C-alpha positions as CSV (number, residue, x, y, z in Angstrom):
1,M,50.6,103.7,134.2
2,P,50.6,102.9,137.9
3,P,53.3,104.8,139.9
4,A,55.1,101.6,140.8
5,L,55.4,100.5,137.2
6,S,56.4,104.0,136.2
7,T,59.2,104.0,138.7
8,L,60.3,100.5,137.6
9,A,60.5,101.6,133.9
10,E,62.5,104.7,134.9
11,K,65.0,102.6,136.8
12,R,65.3,100.2,133.9
13,R,66.0,103.1,131.5
14,I,68.6,104.4,133.9
15,L,70.2,101.0,134.0
16,Q,70.3,100.8,130.2
17,L,72.0,104.2,129.9
18,E,74.5,103.4,132.6
19,T,75.3,100.1,130.9
20,L,75.8,101.7,127.6
21,Y,78.0,104.3,129.1
22,D,80.1,101.6,130.8
23,L,80.3,99.7,127.6
24,A,81.4,102.7,125.6
25,L,84.4,103.1,128.1
26,E,85.3,99.4,128.3
27,L,85.1,98.5,124.6
28,H,88.2,100.6,123.9
29,A,90.4,98.2,125.8
30,D,92.7,95.9,123.9
31,R,91.3,92.4,124.3
32,P,90.6,89.2,122.3
33,E,87.5,89.2,120.1
34,Q,86.0,86.3,122.1
35,E,86.3,88.2,125.3
36,L,84.6,91.2,123.7
37,V,81.7,89.1,122.4
38,D,81.3,87.5,125.9
39,E,81.2,90.9,127.5
40,L,78.5,92.2,125.0
41,L,76.2,89.2,125.6
42,Q,76.5,89.4,129.4
43,R,75.6,93.1,129.4
44,V,72.6,92.5,127.2
45,C,71.3,89.6,129.4
46,A,71.8,91.6,132.6
47,V,69.5,94.4,131.3
48,V,67.1,92.7,128.8
49,D,66.6,89.5,130.9
50,P,66.0,87.0,128.0
51,A,65.6,83.2,128.5
52,A,68.3,82.6,125.9
53,A,70.7,84.8,123.9
54,V,73.5,84.4,121.3
55,A,76.2,86.5,119.8
56,V,78.3,85.6,116.8
57,T,81.0,87.4,114.7
58,R,82.3,86.5,111.3
59,D,85.7,87.0,109.5
60,A,86.3,88.7,106.2
61,Y,85.6,85.4,104.3
62,G,82.2,84.8,106.0
63,G,83.4,82.2,108.5
64,P,82.8,82.4,112.2
65,R,85.3,84.0,114.5
66,A,83.7,84.2,118.0
67,V,80.5,82.7,119.4
68,A,78.8,83.2,122.9
69,T,75.5,81.8,124.2
70,V,73.4,82.1,127.3
71,G,70.5,79.8,128.3
72,W,70.9,77.5,125.3
73,R,69.3,74.1,125.9
74,G,71.5,71.3,124.8
75,S,74.8,71.8,123.0
76,P,75.7,75.4,122.1
77,P,75.3,76.1,118.4
78,A,78.3,76.2,116.1
79,G,79.2,79.5,114.5
80,V,78.7,78.0,111.0
81,A,75.2,77.0,111.9
82,L,74.3,80.5,113.2
83,L,75.7,82.2,110.1
84,A,73.9,79.7,107.8
85,D,70.5,80.4,109.5
86,P,68.0,82.4,107.4
87,L,68.0,85.0,110.2
88,W,71.5,86.1,109.2
89,R,70.6,86.5,105.6
90,E,67.6,88.5,106.6
91,L,69.7,90.8,108.8
92,L,72.1,91.3,105.9
93,A,69.2,92.1,103.6
94,E,67.4,94.5,105.9
95,G,70.5,96.0,107.7
96,R,68.5,96.8,110.8
97,L,67.0,95.3,114.0
98,L,64.5,92.5,113.4
99,T,61.7,90.9,115.5
100,R,60.4,87.4,114.8
101,R,57.5,85.6,116.5
102,G,57.6,81.8,116.6
103,G,60.4,79.7,115.0
104,A,63.8,78.3,115.7
105,L,67.3,79.6,115.5
106,A,70.0,76.9,115.0
107,G,67.9,74.4,116.8
108,L,66.6,76.6,119.6
109,G,62.8,77.1,119.5
110,F,61.5,80.5,120.5
111,G,58.2,82.4,120.9
112,E,59.8,85.8,120.3
113,L,63.3,86.7,119.1
114,V,64.9,90.1,118.6
115,A,68.2,90.3,116.6
116,A,70.4,93.3,115.8
117,P,73.4,93.3,113.4
118,M,76.8,94.4,114.5
119,A,78.1,96.5,111.7
120,Y,80.3,99.5,111.1
121,R,80.7,101.6,107.9
122,G,78.4,99.3,106.0
123,V,80.4,96.1,106.9
124,F,78.4,93.5,108.8
125,L,80.6,91.8,111.4
126,G,78.0,89.6,113.2
127,F,74.8,89.8,115.2
128,L,73.3,89.8,118.7
129,A,70.0,88.0,119.3
130,V,67.8,87.5,122.4
131,A,64.9,85.0,122.7
132,D,61.8,84.9,125.0
133,K,61.9,87.5,127.7
134,E,61.6,85.9,131.2
135,V,58.1,86.1,132.7
136,R,59.0,87.1,136.3
137,G,55.4,88.0,137.1
138,A,54.8,90.3,134.1
139,E,51.4,90.2,132.4
140,D,53.0,90.5,128.9
141,P,56.4,88.8,128.8
142,S,57.5,90.5,125.6
143,F,60.5,92.6,124.8
144,T,59.7,96.3,125.2
145,A,60.6,99.1,122.8
146,D,63.3,100.1,125.3
147,D,64.7,96.6,125.3
148,K,65.0,96.6,121.5
149,R,66.6,100.1,121.5
150,F,69.1,98.9,124.1
151,L,69.9,95.8,122.1
152,D,70.3,97.8,118.9
153,S,72.6,100.3,120.8
154,V,74.8,97.5,122.2
155,A,75.1,96.0,118.7
156,S,76.1,99.3,117.3
157,L,78.8,99.8,120.0
158,G,79.9,96.2,119.3
159,G,80.3,96.9,115.6
160,V,82.5,100.0,116.3
161,A,84.6,98.0,118.8
162,L,85.0,95.0,116.5
163,D,86.1,97.3,113.6
164,S,88.7,99.1,115.8
165,M,90.0,95.8,117.2
166,R,90.4,94.3,113.7
167,Q,92.2,97.4,112.5
168,V,94.6,97.2,115.4
169,E,95.1,93.5,114.5
170,A,95.7,94.3,110.9
171,L,98.2,97.0,111.8
172,S,100.0,94.7,114.2
173,A,100.2,92.0,111.5
174,Q,101.5,94.6,109.1
175,R,104.1,95.8,111.6
176,E,105.3,92.2,112.2
177,R,105.4,91.6,108.4
178,L,107.4,94.8,107.9
179,E,109.8,93.8,110.7
180,E,110.4,90.4,109.1
181,E,110.9,92.1,105.7
182,N,113.3,94.6,107.3
183,K,115.2,91.7,108.8
184,A,115.4,90.0,105.4
185,L,116.5,93.3,103.8
186,R,119.1,93.9,106.4
187,G,120.4,90.4,105.8
188,Q,120.4,91.0,102.1
189,L,122.0,94.3,102.5
190,A,124.8,92.8,104.7
191,E,125.4,90.3,101.9
192,E,125.4,93.0,99.3
193,L,127.9,95.0,101.4
194,G,130.3,92.0,101.4
195,G,129.4,91.0,105.0
196,G,130.2,94.5,106.2
197,R,127.9,97.0,107.8
198,I,128.0,100.8,107.7
199,V,128.1,102.0,111.3
200,A,126.8,105.6,111.3
201,H,125.6,107.3,114.5
202,A,127.7,110.5,114.3
203,P,125.8,113.3,112.5
204,P,128.4,113.8,109.7
205,M,128.2,110.2,108.7
206,R,124.5,110.1,109.0
207,R,124.2,113.0,106.6
208,A,126.4,111.3,104.1
209,L,124.3,108.1,104.2
210,E,121.0,110.0,104.0
211,L,122.3,111.7,100.9
212,A,123.3,108.3,99.5
213,E,119.9,106.8,100.2
214,R,118.2,109.7,98.4
215,V,120.2,109.5,95.2
216,A,120.6,105.7,95.1
217,P,117.4,105.1,93.0
218,R,118.4,107.7,90.4
219,G,120.7,107.0,87.5
220,V,122.9,110.0,88.3
221,A,126.7,109.5,88.5
222,V,128.0,109.8,92.1
223,L,131.5,110.9,93.2
224,V,132.4,109.6,96.6
225,R,135.1,111.6,98.3
226,G,137.1,110.9,101.5
227,E,140.4,109.8,102.9
228,S,141.6,106.3,102.4
229,G,139.8,103.9,104.8
230,T,136.7,106.0,105.3
231,G,134.4,103.4,103.6
232,K,134.0,104.6,100.1
233,E,133.5,101.1,98.7
234,L,130.9,100.3,101.3
235,V,128.9,103.4,100.3
236,A,129.2,102.3,96.6
237,R,127.8,98.9,97.5
238,L,125.0,100.6,99.4
239,L,124.2,102.8,96.4
240,H,124.1,99.8,94.1
241,H,121.9,97.8,96.5
242,L,119.4,100.6,96.8
243,S,119.4,101.5,93.1
244,G,117.1,98.6,92.0
245,R,119.4,97.9,89.1
246,T,119.3,94.3,88.0
247,G,122.9,93.9,86.9
248,S,126.0,93.4,89.1
249,L,128.2,95.7,91.0
250,I,131.7,95.6,89.3
251,A,134.6,97.3,91.1
252,L,138.0,98.4,89.8
253,N,140.8,100.2,91.5
254,C,142.3,102.6,89.0
255,A,145.6,102.9,91.0
256,A,146.2,99.1,91.2
257,L,146.9,98.5,87.5
258,P,149.5,99.9,85.1
259,E,148.4,101.9,82.1
260,S,149.1,99.0,79.8
261,L,146.4,96.9,81.5
262,I,143.8,99.4,82.8
263,E,142.3,100.1,79.3
264,S,141.7,96.4,78.6
265,E,140.3,95.9,82.1
266,L,137.8,98.7,81.6
267,F,136.8,98.3,78.0
268,G,137.7,94.6,77.2
269,I,140.0,93.3,74.5
270,E,139.4,91.4,71.2
271,G,141.1,88.1,70.5
272,G,144.3,88.1,68.4
273,V,145.4,91.5,69.4
274,A,148.6,89.9,70.6
275,T,149.9,86.3,70.6
276,G,147.9,84.2,73.0
277,V,145.4,86.9,73.8
278,S,141.7,85.7,73.9
279,A,138.7,88.0,73.6
280,R,137.2,89.0,76.9
281,P,134.8,91.6,78.1
282,G,135.8,94.6,80.2
283,K,134.3,95.9,83.4
284,F,131.8,98.1,81.5
285,E,130.3,95.1,79.8
286,L,130.3,93.1,83.0
287,A,128.5,95.9,84.7
288,D,125.8,96.2,82.1
289,R,122.4,97.0,83.7
290,G,124.3,97.3,87.0
291,T,126.9,99.6,88.6
292,L,130.6,100.2,87.9
293,F,132.6,101.4,90.8
294,L,135.9,103.1,89.9
295,D,138.0,103.6,93.0
296,E,140.9,106.1,93.0
297,I,139.6,107.7,89.8
298,G,142.1,110.5,90.4
299,D,145.0,108.1,89.5
300,L,143.5,107.3,86.0
301,Q,146.0,108.0,83.2
302,P,145.1,110.8,80.8
303,A,144.9,108.6,77.8
304,V,142.3,106.3,79.5
305,Q,140.4,109.4,80.7
306,V,139.7,110.3,77.1
307,K,138.2,106.9,76.3
308,L,136.3,106.8,79.6
309,L,134.7,110.1,78.8
310,R,133.6,108.9,75.3
311,T,132.1,105.7,76.8
312,L,130.1,107.7,79.3
313,Q,128.8,110.1,76.7
314,E,128.0,107.5,74.0
315,R,126.9,104.8,76.4
316,E,128.9,102.2,74.4
317,V,132.3,100.7,74.5
318,V,134.8,99.6,71.9
319,R,137.2,96.8,73.0
320,V,140.9,97.2,72.6
321,G,141.7,96.1,69.1
322,G,138.1,96.0,68.1
323,Q,135.9,98.0,65.8
324,K,132.4,97.2,66.9
325,A,130.6,99.5,69.4
326,I,128.9,97.6,72.2
327,P,126.0,99.4,73.9
328,V,126.1,99.4,77.7
329,D,123.7,100.6,80.4
330,V,126.0,101.3,83.4
331,R,125.5,103.6,86.5
332,L,128.9,105.0,87.4
333,I,130.2,105.6,90.9
334,A,133.7,107.0,91.2
335,A,135.7,107.5,94.4
336,T,138.9,109.3,95.2
337,H,140.9,110.7,98.2
338,R,142.7,113.2,96.0
339,D,141.8,116.8,95.3
340,L,140.3,116.5,91.8
341,E,140.0,120.3,91.5
342,E,143.7,120.7,92.0
343,L,144.4,118.0,89.5
344,V,142.1,119.7,86.9
345,A,143.9,123.0,87.5
346,G,147.2,121.4,87.0
347,G,146.2,119.5,83.9
348,G,146.4,116.1,85.4
349,F,142.6,115.4,85.1
350,R,140.3,116.3,82.3
351,E,137.8,119.0,83.3
352,D,135.0,117.6,81.1
353,L,135.4,114.2,82.7
354,Y,135.4,115.8,86.1
355,Y,132.0,117.4,85.5
356,R,130.7,114.1,84.0
357,L,131.7,112.2,87.2
358,K,130.5,114.9,89.5
359,G,126.7,114.4,89.3
360,V,126.3,114.2,93.1
361,E,129.1,114.4,95.5
362,I,129.1,112.4,98.8
363,E,131.8,113.4,101.2
364,L,132.7,110.8,103.8
365,P,134.2,112.3,107.0
366,P,137.4,111.0,108.4
367,L,137.1,109.0,111.6
368,R,138.6,111.8,113.7
369,E,135.5,113.9,112.8
370,R,133.0,111.1,113.8
371,R,134.5,109.9,117.1
372,A,131.0,109.1,118.4
373,D,131.1,106.1,116.0
374,V,134.3,104.6,117.4
375,P,132.6,102.6,120.3
376,H,130.0,101.2,117.9
377,L,132.7,100.4,115.3
378,V,134.9,98.7,118.0
379,R,132.0,96.5,119.0
380,H,131.1,95.7,115.4
381,F,134.6,94.7,114.4
382,A,135.2,92.7,117.6
383,E,132.0,90.8,117.2
384,R,132.5,90.1,113.5
385,F,136.1,89.0,114.0
386,C,135.2,86.7,117.0
387,R,132.3,85.2,115.1
388,R,134.6,84.4,112.2
389,E,137.3,83.0,114.5
390,G,134.8,81.1,116.8
391,I,136.0,82.8,120.0
392,P,134.3,84.7,122.7
393,V,134.3,88.5,122.5
394,P,136.6,90.0,125.1
395,P,135.5,93.2,126.8
396,F,137.3,96.5,126.3
397,R,138.2,98.3,129.5
398,S,137.0,101.9,129.7
399,E,140.5,103.3,129.6
400,A,141.3,101.2,126.5
401,L,138.1,102.5,124.8
402,A,139.0,106.1,125.7
403,L,142.4,105.6,123.9
404,L,140.7,104.3,120.8
405,I,138.2,107.2,120.8
406,A,141.0,109.8,121.3
407,H,143.3,108.5,118.5
408,D,143.3,110.4,115.2
409,Y,143.4,107.4,112.8
410,P,145.3,108.5,109.7
411,G,144.2,105.1,108.3
412,N,140.6,105.8,109.4
413,V,138.1,102.9,109.8
414,R,140.5,100.4,108.2
415,E,143.1,101.3,110.7
416,L,140.7,101.0,113.6
417,Q,139.6,97.6,112.3
418,N,143.2,96.3,112.3
419,V,143.8,97.6,115.8
420,V,140.6,96.0,117.1
421,E,141.4,92.6,115.5
422,G,145.0,92.8,116.7
423,A,143.8,93.5,120.2
424,V,141.3,90.7,120.2
425,S,143.9,88.3,118.9
426,L,146.4,89.2,121.6
427,A,143.9,89.6,124.5
428,E,144.0,87.4,127.6
429,G,140.7,88.3,129.2
430,E,139.8,92.0,129.2
431,I,141.5,94.4,126.7
432,G,143.3,97.0,128.6
433,A,145.0,100.3,127.8
434,D,148.5,99.0,127.6
435,L,147.6,96.6,124.8
436,V,145.7,99.2,122.9
437,R,148.5,101.7,123.3
438,S,151.1,99.3,122.0
439,L,149.0,98.7,118.9
440,L,148.2,102.4,118.3
441,G,151.9,103.4,118.6
442,A,153.3,106.6,120.0
443,P,150.7,109.2,120.5
444,G,150.9,112.3,118.4
445,Q,152.9,110.7,115.5
446,Q,151.5,112.6,112.6
447,G,154.5,112.9,110.2
448,P,154.3,112.2,106.5
449,E,154.8,108.5,107.1
450,A,151.9,108.3,109.6
451,L,149.5,109.8,107.1
452,E,150.3,107.2,104.4
453,L,148.1,104.1,104.6
454,G,150.8,101.7,103.6
455,A,153.0,103.0,106.4
456,V,150.2,102.5,108.9
457,E,149.9,98.9,107.7
458,R,153.6,98.3,108.0
459,R,153.8,99.8,111.4
460,H,150.9,97.6,112.6
461,I,152.5,94.4,111.2
462,R,155.8,95.3,112.9
463,R,154.0,95.7,116.3
464,V,152.2,92.3,115.8
465,L,155.5,90.7,114.9
466,E,157.1,92.1,118.1
467,L,154.2,90.8,120.2
468,A,154.5,87.4,118.5
469,G,158.2,87.2,119.3
470,G,159.2,87.4,115.7
471,N,157.2,84.3,114.7
472,K,155.8,85.1,111.3
473,S,153.3,82.3,111.2
474,A,151.9,83.3,114.5
475,A,151.8,87.0,113.4
476,A,150.0,86.0,110.2
477,R,147.3,84.1,112.2
478,M,146.9,87.2,114.5
479,L,146.5,89.4,111.4
480,G,144.1,87.0,109.6
481,V,146.4,86.8,106.6
482,D,148.6,84.2,104.9
483,R,152.3,84.0,105.8
484,K,153.2,84.7,102.2
485,T,151.3,88.0,102.5
486,L,153.9,89.1,105.1
487,Q,156.7,88.0,102.8
488,R,155.3,90.0,100.0
489,R,155.1,93.0,102.3
490,G,158.8,92.6,103.0
491,F,158.7,90.9,106.4
């Protein structure tokens, strides 16, 4: 080979290597597939110097995704026509670079054509093809072995880049789908939680919720413990929602009914037991294939404890006045603010029932032990209350928020909610420290009355009445209750 031609060939090989190196770096960039295909074809044409060239990619269903052409006479070919050409079927069958002499590709006649598949891990994603090398004074205007190797190398790089790009697309689509599913699940969970939301940023509450999420899918009984107002019923709703059980969540407060009614409420009653009594199912039957939440289980009377224990052991109920055993599939969640161990030691609570209920214990911390949650709870309660009332959310001044964080909350989250809603109702612009202080009462009041939830409620109602000038209708509107509710509370 003459020295001049040898030098030219060497320069061409160097150009090919430099181009491949540049491509290997650039193809990692996040870009649209059409832009990638355009880049591949431009690089090939700059080095191989064909009279015409084409690149096409296909989707998972065999249809075209991106098409690029150079030097095509007339209208550029459609991707469908390129993928329907016998050349594509031949590339699929051979799985390697092909050379054709004489023929046409999607309407373009050629004397010589070289085509290479773009593939990765056995998946064919498209092809690159060049037709008729430009003469430019050469005696033999044919594609050289170096040209073909270069085209094959570019096609291989293109296959890897296309595969990576599509994996990123698939992951992005999956992430978007999961985000939408999460939004739907959050909405469903909010509905399941009765429109409420469990705010948990402080570590003690986070640990309690993580335990709830772990045990929720299991059928084990759960005992939720904590002071009044810490959110035991919300946790019960969360447990039920995450359990996957198809039945309903049925709740019963064991302290809210007298002994004469609690048994029929739990187990149902047969018709004719007393004059005018109709047959009706109890909470166990209503919770079949679902969850039964028994709040304040420590206040359950001893006689009912015996029947509850038998129902849990036998997984069947017998209605009051009935003889027939009715099978039930119920997951039990119990809650209490009382010391069950002390009750067991004193004979007020059956030990065997205690151990039946205590499958897994979840202890909810009082609000004074999770003060980091107070700002988040304030915002949550204020936004929810204002959304319900159709009013703008007033800002809390920093000194007002500091008072709310420092308070000990004998009524826990429920007390904080009442204070926030009272402050929002009375606010004229920003909520300041004086308004919050008036709603919280005298600092440091921690006597027996302050620790009783009913007393906290009565104290709060008295404050709102004072702020409303004694107008019960106005106070009821501020509290979000009916005027008759105040009358029933003795106001």
